[in-house]
C-alpha positions as CSV (number, residue, x, y, z in Angstrom):
1,M,11.6,86.8,90.7
2,F,14.2,84.3,89.8
3,S,15.2,84.0,86.1
4,R,16.5,80.6,85.2
5,R,17.8,81.6,81.8
6,S,21.2,83.2,81.5
7,F,21.7,86.0,79.0
8,L,25.0,87.8,79.2
9,A,23.6,91.1,78.1
10,A,20.8,90.9,80.6
11,S,22.6,89.8,83.7
12,S,20.9,92.3,86.0
13,A,17.5,91.0,85.1
14,T,15.1,90.0,87.8
15,A,16.9,87.6,90.1
16,G,15.7,87.9,93.7
17,L,12.8,90.2,93.0
18,T,9.7,88.9,94.7
19,L,6.5,90.1,93.3
20,S,2.9,89.8,94.5
21,L,0.8,89.7,91.4
22,A,-2.9,90.3,92.0
23,A,-4.0,90.8,88.4
24,C,-5.5,88.0,86.4
25,S,-7.0,87.8,83.0
26,S,-10.8,88.0,82.8
27,G,-10.6,86.4,79.4
28,G,-8.6,83.2,80.2
29,A,-6.0,83.9,77.5
30,G,-3.2,84.2,80.1
31,G,-1.8,81.6,82.4
32,G,-2.1,78.8,79.9
33,G,-5.9,78.9,79.3
34,E,-7.5,78.0,76.0
35,P,-6.6,80.2,73.1
36,V,-9.2,82.7,71.9
37,D,-10.9,82.5,68.5
38,T,-9.1,85.2,66.5
39,S,-11.7,85.1,63.8
40,E,-14.0,86.9,66.1
41,L,-11.4,89.6,66.9
42,S,-10.2,90.4,63.4
43,T,-11.3,94.0,62.9
44,G,-8.6,95.7,60.8
45,A,-6.7,92.5,60.0
46,M,-5.5,91.7,56.4
47,D,-7.0,88.6,54.8
48,D,-3.9,87.8,52.7
49,Y,-1.1,88.7,55.1
50,T,1.9,86.4,54.5
51,V,5.7,86.4,54.4
52,G,6.8,89.5,52.4
53,S,3.5,91.4,53.0
54,Q,3.5,95.0,54.0
55,F,1.1,95.1,56.9
56,T,-1.5,97.9,56.5
57,A,-4.5,97.7,58.8
58,T,-7.8,97.8,56.8
59,E,-9.0,100.3,59.3
60,P,-6.9,102.5,61.6
61,F,-6.5,101.7,65.3
62,D,-4.3,102.7,68.3
63,L,-2.0,100.2,70.0
64,P,-0.9,101.0,73.6
65,I,2.8,100.2,74.3
66,L,5.1,100.5,77.2
67,F,8.1,102.6,76.2
68,N,11.5,102.2,77.9
69,D,13.0,105.7,77.7
70,N,16.7,105.8,77.2
71,A,18.4,109.0,78.4
72,A,20.9,108.7,75.6
73,Y,18.1,109.3,73.1
74,P,15.1,110.5,75.1
75,Y,11.5,110.1,73.9
76,R,10.1,112.7,71.6
77,A,6.5,112.8,70.4
78,D,7.5,114.4,67.1
79,W,9.9,111.6,65.9
80,L,9.6,110.6,62.3
81,F,9.4,107.0,63.5
82,W,5.9,107.5,64.9
83,T,4.4,109.4,61.9
84,E,6.0,107.2,59.3
85,L,5.0,104.0,61.1
86,T,1.4,105.2,61.1
87,K,1.6,106.0,57.3
88,L,2.9,102.5,56.6
89,T,0.6,100.4,58.8
90,N,-2.4,102.5,59.7
91,V,-1.5,101.8,63.4
92,T,-0.7,104.6,65.9
93,L,1.4,103.5,68.8
94,K,0.3,105.1,72.1
95,P,3.4,105.0,74.4
96,T,3.4,105.0,78.2
97,V,6.8,106.5,78.7
98,V,8.9,105.1,81.6
99,P,12.6,106.1,82.4
100,M,15.0,103.2,81.8
101,S,16.1,103.4,85.5
102,D,12.5,102.6,86.6
103,Y,11.4,100.4,83.8
104,E,11.5,97.0,85.5
105,Q,9.8,98.2,88.7
106,K,7.2,100.2,86.8
107,R,6.5,97.3,84.5
108,S,5.9,95.0,87.5
109,L,3.6,97.5,89.1
110,L,1.6,98.1,86.0
111,V,1.2,94.4,85.2
112,S,0.2,93.5,88.8
113,A,-2.4,96.3,88.9
114,G,-3.8,95.3,85.5
115,D,-2.9,98.7,84.1
116,A,-0.1,97.7,81.7
117,P,-0.4,98.7,78.0
118,Y,-1.0,95.7,75.7
119,V,2.6,95.6,74.4
120,I,5.5,95.4,76.7
121,P,8.8,95.4,74.9
122,K,12.4,95.3,76.3
123,T,11.5,92.2,78.2
124,Y,14.4,89.7,78.5
125,P,13.5,86.0,78.4
126,G,13.1,84.9,82.0
127,Q,11.6,88.2,83.2
128,E,8.2,87.0,82.2
129,D,8.4,84.1,84.8
130,A,7.0,86.4,87.5
131,F,3.8,87.0,85.7
132,V,2.9,83.7,84.2
133,T,0.9,82.0,86.9
134,S,-1.3,85.0,87.6
135,G,-2.8,84.9,84.1
136,A,-1.8,88.5,83.6
137,I,0.2,88.0,80.4
138,L,-0.6,86.3,77.1
139,P,0.8,82.8,76.2
140,I,1.9,84.2,72.9
141,S,2.9,80.8,71.6
142,D,-0.8,80.1,71.2
143,Y,-0.9,82.8,68.5
144,V,2.3,82.6,66.5
145,E,0.4,80.8,63.7
146,H,-0.8,84.3,62.8
147,M,2.7,85.6,62.6
148,P,4.2,84.3,59.3
149,H,7.5,86.4,59.4
150,Y,8.2,85.2,63.0
151,Q,7.5,81.6,62.1
152,D,9.6,81.8,58.9
153,K,12.7,83.1,60.7
154,V,12.4,80.5,63.5
155,S,12.2,77.7,60.8
156,T,14.8,79.1,58.4
157,W,17.3,79.8,61.1
158,Q,16.5,76.6,63.0
159,L,15.8,78.3,66.2
160,E,13.4,75.7,67.5
161,E,15.7,74.5,70.2
162,E,16.3,78.0,71.6
163,I,12.6,78.7,71.5
164,D,11.9,75.5,73.5
165,G,14.1,77.0,76.2
166,L,11.4,79.7,76.7
167,R,8.6,77.3,77.4
168,Q,7.0,77.2,80.8
169,A,5.7,74.1,82.6
170,D,2.5,74.3,80.6
171,G,4.5,73.9,77.4
172,K,3.8,77.5,76.3
173,Y,6.0,80.6,76.1
174,Y,5.0,84.1,77.2
175,V,7.6,86.4,75.7
176,L,8.3,86.8,72.0
177,P,12.0,87.1,71.7
178,G,14.2,89.1,69.3
179,L,15.6,86.6,66.7
180,H,19.2,86.7,65.4
181,E,20.3,84.8,62.4
182,E,23.6,84.0,64.1
183,V,25.1,84.3,67.6
184,W,26.4,87.9,67.9
185,P,29.5,88.1,70.1
186,D,30.5,91.6,71.2
187,Y,32.2,91.6,74.6
188,T,35.9,90.7,74.8
189,L,39.1,92.4,75.9
190,A,40.6,95.6,74.4
191,Y,44.4,95.7,74.3
192,R,47.3,97.8,73.2
193,V,48.4,96.5,69.9
194,D,51.5,98.8,69.8
195,V,52.7,97.4,73.2
196,L,52.3,93.8,71.9
197,E,54.2,94.6,68.7
198,E,56.9,96.4,70.7
199,L,57.5,93.2,72.7
200,G,57.4,91.1,69.6
201,L,54.4,89.1,70.8
202,A,51.4,87.6,68.9
203,E,47.8,88.0,70.0
204,P,47.1,85.1,72.4
205,T,44.6,82.4,71.4
206,T,44.0,80.9,74.8
207,W,43.6,82.2,78.3
208,D,46.8,80.5,79.4
209,E,48.6,82.2,76.5
210,L,47.1,85.5,77.6
211,L,48.6,85.1,81.1
212,D,52.0,84.5,79.4
213,V,51.5,87.8,77.5
214,Y,50.7,89.5,80.7
215,R,53.9,88.2,82.3
216,K,56.0,89.7,79.5
217,V,54.1,93.0,79.7
218,R,54.6,93.1,83.4
219,E,58.3,92.4,83.0
220,A,58.9,95.0,80.3
221,K,56.6,97.7,81.7
222,P,56.4,97.3,85.5
223,D,54.4,100.5,85.8
224,M,51.6,99.2,83.6
225,W,49.0,96.8,84.8
226,P,48.6,94.0,82.2
227,L,44.8,94.0,83.1
228,S,42.9,96.5,85.2
229,D,39.3,95.7,84.4
230,R,35.9,97.4,84.5
231,F,32.3,96.0,85.0
232,S,33.5,94.8,88.4
233,G,35.2,91.9,86.7
234,D,31.7,90.4,85.9
235,C,32.1,90.6,82.1
236,L,35.5,88.9,82.1
237,L,34.4,86.2,84.6
238,G,31.6,85.3,82.2
239,L,33.9,85.1,79.2
240,V,36.5,83.0,80.9
241,A,33.9,80.7,82.4
242,A,32.1,80.1,79.1
243,S,35.2,78.6,77.6
244,H,35.4,76.3,80.6
245,G,31.9,75.1,80.1
246,V,30.4,76.9,83.1
247,G,28.9,80.3,83.9
248,A,30.2,83.1,86.2
249,G,29.8,86.8,86.7
250,W,27.3,88.2,84.2
251,G,26.9,84.7,82.8
252,L,26.2,82.8,86.1
253,G,22.4,82.8,85.8
254,D,21.2,80.0,88.1
255,G,24.5,78.2,87.8
256,V,23.0,75.2,86.0
257,V,25.1,73.7,83.1
258,R,25.5,70.6,81.1
259,E,27.7,68.0,82.8
260,E,29.6,67.5,79.5
261,P,29.2,68.9,76.0
262,G,26.1,67.3,74.4
263,S,25.0,65.8,77.7
264,E,21.4,66.1,78.8
265,T,22.6,65.7,82.4
266,L,22.4,69.0,84.3
267,V,24.7,69.9,87.2
268,F,25.4,72.9,89.4
269,G,28.3,74.6,87.6
270,P,30.1,76.2,90.5
271,Q,30.6,72.8,92.1
272,Q,32.4,71.4,89.0
273,E,36.2,71.1,88.5
274,E,35.9,73.4,85.5
275,Y,34.7,76.2,87.7
276,R,37.7,75.7,90.0
277,A,40.0,75.9,87.0
278,M,38.3,79.2,85.9
279,T,38.8,80.8,89.3
280,E,42.4,79.6,89.3
281,W,43.1,81.6,86.2
282,F,42.1,84.7,88.0
283,S,43.9,83.8,91.3
284,T,47.1,83.2,89.3
285,G,46.8,86.5,87.7
286,I,46.2,88.3,91.0
287,A,49.0,86.4,92.8
288,E,51.5,87.3,90.1
289,K,50.4,90.9,90.0
290,L,49.2,90.5,86.4
291,I,45.6,91.5,87.3
292,D,44.9,94.7,89.2
293,P,42.9,93.6,92.3
294,E,40.9,96.8,92.0
295,S,39.3,95.2,88.9
296,F,36.6,93.7,91.1
297,T,35.8,96.8,93.1
298,Q,36.6,100.0,91.1
299,E,34.0,102.0,89.1
300,D,34.2,102.0,85.4
301,D,35.6,105.5,85.0
302,P,38.8,104.8,87.0
303,A,39.4,101.6,85.0
304,V,38.9,103.5,81.7
305,Q,41.2,106.3,82.8
306,K,44.0,103.8,83.7
307,F,43.7,102.4,80.2
308,V,43.5,105.6,78.2
309,T,46.4,107.2,80.2
310,G,48.7,104.2,79.5
311,K,48.6,102.7,83.0
312,S,47.0,99.4,81.9
313,F,47.4,97.2,78.9
314,S,43.9,95.7,78.6
315,L,40.3,95.8,79.9
316,S,36.9,94.5,79.0
317,T,35.2,96.2,76.0
318,N,32.5,96.0,73.4
319,S,32.2,97.5,69.9
320,Q,31.2,100.9,71.2
321,T,33.5,101.3,74.2
322,V,36.5,100.5,72.2
323,I,35.9,103.6,70.1
324,D,35.9,105.6,73.3
325,Y,39.1,104.0,74.4
326,R,40.7,104.9,71.1
327,T,39.7,108.5,71.4
328,G,41.0,108.7,75.0
329,L,44.3,107.1,74.1
330,A,44.9,109.5,71.2
331,E,44.3,112.5,73.5
332,N,46.4,111.2,76.4
333,V,49.1,109.0,75.0
334,G,49.2,109.9,71.3
335,E,48.4,108.5,67.9
336,Q,51.1,105.8,68.4
337,A,48.8,104.1,70.9
338,V,46.8,101.5,69.0
339,V,43.8,99.6,70.5
340,K,41.7,96.8,69.1
341,K,39.3,94.1,70.2
342,M,41.0,90.7,71.0
343,L,39.5,87.6,69.5
344,L,38.1,85.7,72.5
345,P,40.8,83.4,73.9
346,G,39.8,79.7,74.2
347,G,39.8,77.4,77.2
348,P,39.4,73.7,78.0
349,R,36.1,73.6,76.0
350,G,37.7,75.2,73.0
351,Q,37.0,78.5,71.2
352,I,33.6,79.3,72.6
353,M,31.3,82.3,72.0
354,A,28.9,82.8,74.9
355,G,25.6,84.1,74.0
356,S,22.3,83.3,72.4
357,R,20.5,83.9,69.1
358,L,17.6,85.2,71.1
359,E,17.5,88.8,72.4
360,N,15.2,90.7,74.6
361,G,11.7,90.7,73.3
362,V,8.0,91.6,73.7
363,M,5.5,90.5,76.4
364,F,1.7,91.1,76.0
365,T,-1.0,91.6,78.5
366,A,-3.8,89.0,78.5
367,Q,-6.4,91.8,77.9
368,M,-5.0,92.3,74.4
369,A,-6.7,89.0,73.4
370,E,-10.1,90.6,74.2
371,D,-9.6,93.5,71.8
372,E,-11.5,93.5,68.5
373,H,-8.3,94.4,66.7
374,F,-6.4,91.5,68.2
375,L,-5.6,89.7,65.0
376,A,-4.5,92.9,63.3
377,M,-2.3,93.6,66.3
378,L,-0.6,90.3,65.9
379,Q,0.0,91.0,62.2
380,F,1.4,94.4,63.1
381,I,3.8,93.0,65.7
382,D,4.9,90.4,63.2
383,W,5.6,93.0,60.5
384,L,7.5,95.5,62.7
385,W,9.5,93.2,64.8
386,Y,10.1,90.2,62.4
387,S,9.8,91.1,58.7
388,D,12.9,92.2,56.9
389,A,11.2,95.4,55.8
390,G,9.9,96.2,59.3
391,Q,13.3,95.5,60.9
392,E,15.1,97.7,58.4
393,F,12.5,100.5,59.0
394,A,12.9,100.2,62.8
395,K,16.7,100.3,62.5
396,W,17.4,102.7,59.6
397,G,14.2,104.6,59.0
398,V,13.1,106.0,55.6
399,E,15.2,105.6,52.5
400,G,16.0,109.0,51.0
401,V,15.4,110.7,54.3
402,T,17.4,109.1,57.0
403,F,19.5,106.7,54.9
404,E,20.7,105.9,51.4
405,R,22.0,102.9,49.6
406,E,25.4,102.6,48.1
407,G,25.1,99.3,46.2
408,D,24.1,96.7,48.8
409,K,25.3,98.9,51.7
410,R,23.1,101.2,53.8
411,V,24.6,104.5,54.8
412,P,23.2,107.5,56.8
413,A,21.8,110.3,54.7
414,A,24.3,113.2,54.2
415,D,23.0,115.2,57.3
416,V,22.5,112.1,59.5
417,T,24.9,110.6,62.0
418,F,24.6,107.3,63.8
419,L,27.0,105.6,66.3
420,G,30.0,107.3,64.9
421,I,29.1,106.7,61.2
422,N,29.1,110.0,59.2
423,P,30.2,112.1,62.2
424,E,29.7,115.3,60.1
425,G,26.0,114.8,60.2
426,T,24.0,117.3,62.2
427,K,21.0,115.1,63.0
428,D,21.2,111.9,65.0
429,L,19.3,108.8,63.8
430,R,18.1,108.0,67.3
431,K,17.9,111.3,69.0
432,D,16.3,113.3,66.2
433,Y,14.3,110.7,64.3
434,G,13.6,107.9,66.8
435,F,15.0,105.0,64.8
436,S,17.3,102.2,66.1
437,G,15.6,102.5,69.5
438,G,15.9,99.7,72.0
439,N,12.1,99.2,72.2
440,Y,11.6,97.8,68.7
441,A,15.0,97.6,66.8
442,Y,16.6,94.3,67.6
443,G,17.1,91.0,66.0
444,G,17.3,90.4,62.3
445,T,19.7,89.1,59.6
446,T,23.4,89.2,60.1
447,D,23.5,91.7,57.2
448,L,21.2,94.1,59.0
449,L,23.1,93.7,62.2
450,R,26.4,94.5,60.6
451,S,25.0,97.4,58.6
452,T,25.7,99.7,61.5
453,M,29.2,98.4,62.2
454,N,32.4,99.9,61.0
455,D,34.8,97.8,58.8
456,E,37.0,96.9,61.8
457,E,34.1,95.5,63.8
458,I,32.8,93.5,60.8
459,A,36.2,92.0,60.3
460,W,36.2,91.0,64.0
461,Q,32.8,89.5,63.7
462,E,33.7,87.5,60.6
463,E,36.9,86.1,62.2
464,M,35.0,85.2,65.4
465,A,32.4,83.3,63.3
466,A,35.2,81.5,61.4
467,T,37.2,80.5,64.5
468,H,34.7,80.1,67.4
469,E,31.7,77.9,68.1
470,P,28.5,79.1,69.8
471,A,27.8,77.7,73.3
472,E,25.2,74.9,73.3
473,P,21.7,75.9,74.2
474,M,20.6,74.6,77.5
475,P,17.9,71.8,77.7
476,P,14.6,73.2,79.0
477,Y,13.6,72.7,82.6
478,P,10.5,75.0,83.2
479,F,9.2,75.1,86.7
480,D,5.6,74.7,87.7
481,E,4.1,77.1,90.2
482,I,5.2,75.1,93.3
483,Q,8.7,74.4,91.9
484,Q,9.0,78.1,91.1
485,E,8.2,79.1,94.7
486,D,10.6,76.6,96.1
487,A,13.4,77.6,93.6
488,T,12.9,81.3,94.4
489,L,13.6,80.7,98.1
490,V,16.9,79.0,97.3
491,I,18.4,80.6,94.2
492,T,19.1,84.2,95.4
493,P,21.1,83.3,98.6
494,L,22.8,80.5,96.7
495,T,24.0,82.6,93.8
496,D,25.0,85.4,96.2
497,F,27.1,82.9,98.1
498,V,28.7,81.7,94.8
499,D,29.5,85.3,93.7
500,Q,31.1,86.2,97.0
501,S,33.1,82.9,97.2
502,T,34.2,83.3,93.6
503,L,35.6,86.7,94.3
504,K,37.4,85.4,97.4
505,F,39.0,82.6,95.4
506,A,39.8,84.8,92.4
507,T,41.5,87.5,94.5
508,G,43.4,85.1,96.8
509,Q,41.4,85.9,99.9
510,R,40.5,82.2,100.1
511,D,43.0,79.4,99.1
512,L,41.9,77.1,96.4
513,A,43.0,74.3,98.7
514,E,39.7,74.8,100.3
515,W,37.8,74.0,97.1
516,D,36.2,70.7,98.5
517,A,34.9,72.6,101.4
518,F,33.3,75.2,99.1
519,V,31.6,72.4,97.1
520,T,30.0,71.2,100.4
521,E,29.1,74.7,101.4
522,C,27.2,75.1,98.1
523,D,25.0,72.2,99.1
524,D,24.6,73.7,102.6
525,N,23.4,76.9,100.8
526,G,20.8,75.0,98.8
527,A,22.6,73.7,95.6
528,A,21.6,70.1,96.1
529,N,18.0,71.0,96.8
530,Y,17.9,73.3,93.8
531,M,19.3,70.7,91.5
532,E,16.5,68.3,92.7
533,I,14.0,70.8,91.6
534,V,15.8,71.3,88.3
535,H,15.9,67.5,87.6
536,E,12.3,67.1,88.5
537,A,11.3,69.9,86.2
538,Q,13.5,68.6,83.3
539,A,12.0,65.1,83.6
540,A,8.4,66.5,83.7
541,F,9.1,68.6,80.6
542,E,10.6,65.7,78.7
543,G,7.5,63.7,79.6
């Protein structure tokens, strides 16, 4: 099913997946029906639950949950997370364990058959679209009044505009997102600091300056590619595009962008001059042999090997992969090879951080609203996913067992290691204890987010926050059922055409002199029709 919302980290979401959903709610709580009376479903709920409360059910109950099993820290029934959570809350999670590789497909099958557990985490905003009209999932916005920690963070962090972007045509939203206090940038380029210093160059601040750096690297070191990228170029396309005011690669989404900063007028980004300028940056790099043309076709491993063996100067990275690059360079090139994350270069729209303060979140089956413990379940979800104490527990575990405090700083316990922190530890926070798992540990304060970062990454985050502006949230344009069906028929072939054409322009297979023809071809492939649907939906939502 088509997802109209663009999240860089979730680019491979559900675009193009057509689902036939037979399930519907017998209780009318899904699909935009009237909310149920929670006072009649309050067994186990706390009467005085509020911000700062430790949720503890007044009687124990089980809560079925879908569990996305990550092979990097595979599910274990004896994790401390499970037992300690039950001690704290009187709630026992009952996971249905699904391998990460099958998670999206299995989730769809379970929901469509009416067999899904009540709680479905690791759902990216937009992935719920496929299930809304069937009535199979809960319009959770009807019940957030019972979730004080969630409401407090939305209000305190002024997230209302981002939350509005989740609303469907009925004005409700069906996924409860992870909430971040601030935009959290991560992806950028890693580069060889020692090479830059050897050539007497400063770190570039714009994409045009970066091309100039690449030219000097190419001149001085003809056997080294200035850029040989990984992620099939999709990460870098998204980063360059964001600073041009459009989306591409991982950030393409459905292609819809604001016509100008602050404008409520929506246009199809790939048809704009800013998109042409973005593709020209790549085509210039390819034509001048500054960018390895294999960047768009090679697997990640060859790209990484080129970098760690000194055959390339830069490639895309995040806070974790840069650590791997550093290790590889030390082994293959020597300690003199220094790598770091580049501050994102700016473009015509300035120094822009792509991304959202919303993260993947939780979806709920409509049947949950028929359970006698429904209100208690809402309170439990609110505590674990949205309270400061619950988020710290999900991320760090139990103080004195899995972590300690050094002043205001959290550190792993002496025998615990986590993401390269305290590498001498013999037990892994995720693998051996079950904390910091992707099913429940996301969102939170900037302090909590940075608590697992090393000093170098924190410095990068702080400088990014000081020098860059977050991209504007998009105005909402939720589709009704008919619009959704019409949009689904158009968007997959249209974005496929855009992706293929972008690659041809970027690699020089197609001359940018043919840009006007491409703009017309977008309409031939459905762009004009799609934008009619978008404008109709936007107008209807605005009333």
